[in-house]
C-alpha positions in Angstrom: 0.0 0.0 0.0 1.3 3.4 -0.9 1.0 6.7 0.9 0.4 9.8 -1.3 1.4 13.4 -0.8 1.1 16.5 -3.0 2.9 14.8 -6.0 0.4 13.7 -8.7 0.8 10.0 -9.2 -0.5 6.5 -8.6 1.2 3.2 -8.4 0.3 0.6 -11.1 -2.8 -1.5 -10.0 -0.5 -4.6 -9.9 0.8 -3.2 -6.6 -2.7 -3.2 -5.0 -3.0 -4.7 -1.5 -5.1 -7.9 -1.3 -7.7 -5.8 0.5 -8.2 -3.9 -2.7 -6.6 -0.7 -1.3 -3.9 0.7 -3.5 -3.1 4.0 -1.8 -4.0 6.4 1.1 -3.7 10.1 1.1 -3.4 12.8 -1.5 -6.3 15.0 -2.3 -9.6 15.2 -4.3 -8.3 17.7 -7.0 -9.7 17.5 -10.4 -6.4 16.3 -11.8 -5.9 13.6 -9.3 -9.5 12.3 -9.6 -9.2 12.1 -13.4 -5.8 10.4 -13.2 -7.3 7.9 -10.7 -10.3 6.9 -13.0 -8.1 6.7 -16.0 -5.7 4.4 -14.0 -8.5 2.0 -12.9 -8.6 3.5 -9.4 -11.5 5.1 -7.4 -11.8 6.9 -4.0 -13.9 5.3 -1.2 -13.7 6.3 2.4 -16.0 7.6 5.2 -16.1 11.1 6.7 -13.2 11.5 9.2 -11.0 8.9 7.5 -8.0 9.6 5.2 -8.7 9.5 1.5 -8.5 5.8 0.5 -8.0 4.7 -3.2 -9.2 1.3 -4.4 -8.4 -1.0 -7.3 -10.1 -4.3 -6.3 -9.1 -7.7 -7.8 -12.5 -8.2 -9.2 -14.6 -5.4 -10.8 -18.4 -5.3 -11.0 -19.3 -4.2 -14.5 -21.9 -4.3 -17.2 -21.3 -4.7 -21.0 -24.0 -2.4 -22.4 -24.6 -4.5 -25.5 -25.3 -7.6 -23.3 -27.9 -5.8 -21.1 -31.5 -7.1 -21.4 -34.0 -5.3 -19.1 -36.6 -7.5 -17.4 -40.1 -7.7 -18.7 -41.3 -5.9 -15.6 -38.8 -3.1 -16.1 -39.8 -2.7 -19.8 -43.4 -2.4 -18.6 -42.5 0.4 -16.2 -40.7 2.2 -18.9 -43.5 1.8 -21.4 -46.1 3.2 -18.8 -44.1 6.5 -18.7 -44.6 6.9 -15.0 -41.3 8.7 -14.8 -39.6 11.4 -16.7 -35.8 11.0 -17.2 -33.3 13.8 -17.8 -29.5 13.9 -18.2 -27.2 16.4 -16.5 -30.1 18.7 -15.4 -29.4 18.8 -11.7 -26.1 17.1 -10.9 -25.7 18.6 -7.4 -29.2 17.5 -6.3 -28.4 13.9 -7.5 -25.1 13.6 -5.6 -26.6 15.2 -2.6 -29.5 12.7 -2.5 -27.0 9.9 -2.9 -25.2 11.3 0.2 -28.2 11.3 2.3 -29.8 8.0 1.1 -30.2 5.3 3.7 -28.3 2.1 2.8 -28.7 -1.2 4.4 -25.7 -2.3 6.5 -24.1 1.1 6.5 -24.0 3.6 9.3 -22.9 6.6 7.4 -22.1 7.8 3.9 -18.8 7.6 2.0 -19.9 10.8 0.0 -18.4 13.5 2.1 -19.0 17.2 1.6 -15.6 17.6 0.1 -16.4 14.9 -2.4 -19.6 16.6 -3.5 -17.6 19.8 -4.2 -15.0 17.9 -6.1 -17.4 16.0 -8.3 -19.5 19.1 -8.9 -16.3 20.7 -10.2 -15.8 17.6 -12.5 -19.4 18.0 -13.7 -18.8 21.7 -14.5 -15.8 20.5 -16.7 -17.9 17.8 -18.4 -16.4 14.7 -16.8 -19.0 13.9 -14.1 -22.6 13.3 -15.4 -25.9 12.5 -13.9 -29.2 10.9 -14.7 -32.3 12.3 -13.1 -35.7 10.6 -12.6 -38.7 12.7 -12.0 -42.3 12.0 -10.9 -44.8 14.9 -10.9 -41.9 17.3 -11.2 -40.2 15.9 -8.1 -36.7 14.4 -8.2 -37.3 10.8 -7.0 -34.3 8.9 -8.2 -31.0 9.2 -10.1 -27.3 8.3 -10.4 -24.0 9.8 -11.3 -20.6 8.9 -12.4 -17.5 9.7 -14.4 -17.5 9.7 -18.2 -14.2 8.6 -19.7 -15.6 8.5 -23.3 -15.6 4.7 -23.8 -16.1 3.6 -20.2 -18.6 5.1 -17.8 -17.7 4.8 -14.1 -20.8 4.7 -12.0 -20.4 6.1 -8.6 -23.8 6.0 -6.7 -27.6 6.0 -7.2 -30.6 6.8 -5.1 -34.3 6.1 -5.1 -37.1 7.7 -3.2 -39.9 5.7 -4.7 -40.0 2.1 -6.0 -38.1 1.5 -9.3 -36.7 5.0 -9.7 -33.1 4.1 -9.5 -33.7 1.1 -11.9 -35.2 3.5 -14.4 -32.1 5.7 -14.1 -29.9 2.7 -14.5 -31.7 1.4 -17.7 -31.8 4.9 -19.1 -28.0 5.2 -18.6 -27.4 1.8 -20.2 -29.5 2.7 -23.2 -27.5 5.9 -23.6 -24.2 3.9 -23.4 -25.4 1.4 -25.9 -26.5 4.1 -28.4 -23.1 5.8 -28.0 -21.0 2.7 -28.3 -19.5 2.6 -24.9 -17.5 -0.5 -24.0 -18.3 -0.8 -20.4 -20.2 0.5 -17.4 -17.9 0.2 -14.4 -19.9 -0.5 -11.1 -16.8 -0.9 -9.0 -17.7 -3.5 -6.3 -20.2 -6.3 -6.0 -23.6 -5.9 -4.5 -26.8 -7.8 -4.8 -28.8 -4.9 -6.3 -26.3 -4.5 -9.2 -26.3 -8.2 -9.8 -30.1 -8.1 -10.0 -29.7 -5.4 -12.7 -27.5 -7.8 -14.8 -24.0 -6.7 -13.7 -21.2 -9.3 -13.0 -17.6 -9.4 -11.9 -14.5 -9.5 -14.2 -10.8 -9.8 -13.3 -8.9 -6.6 -12.7 -6.5 -7.4 -15.6 -9.5 -7.7 -18.0 -10.9 -4.5 -16.7 -7.7 -2.7 -17.3 -7.4 -4.0 -20.8 -10.8 -2.5 -21.6 -10.1 0.7 -19.8 -6.9 1.3 -21.8 -8.3 0.1 -25.1 -7.9 2.5 -27.9 -9.3 1.8 -31.4 -6.7 1.9 -34.2 
């Protein structure tokens, strides 16, 4: 495990600790965050803890072209219960993700400093959001980092049933239409698995991340 200071760098992911932690310290500057995502690394820590950077051995991902929404999900979309927008209110989405109650978690890993850092990335066009509305109220959404061929999903929230699923399906449809190779969901959880995501080896993930068409 490496300890970072003001110098802008990350070790190669091959040097990741078995826990999945690759480095501790540094800052949440735009430059460092972009370098992290482009290097297969993401920040994940709770308020009051040092900034902790991760590159787990197995990565939860979705290949957009392989995604097939369930029949029930297609029915929900066809009923037009929700309105979906992109990048209309990024700050509201990330703020709702911060305050969302999550099973098995006491607090949030989205600190106030992270909100400001990602809002800055949004202003620069790198961080993007999907909003789900019902009766003009924001009831669900998600956000992440757009690398052009890979979208790194960060968090989602839902205030009513199925709202986060609608955000997820809307994002995947956008990624399919624009020929993205991968949706990175970082680490395993049952909700992501229910949406069709699965784990791949870190080396395979890095190959896709660094792929450049000739």
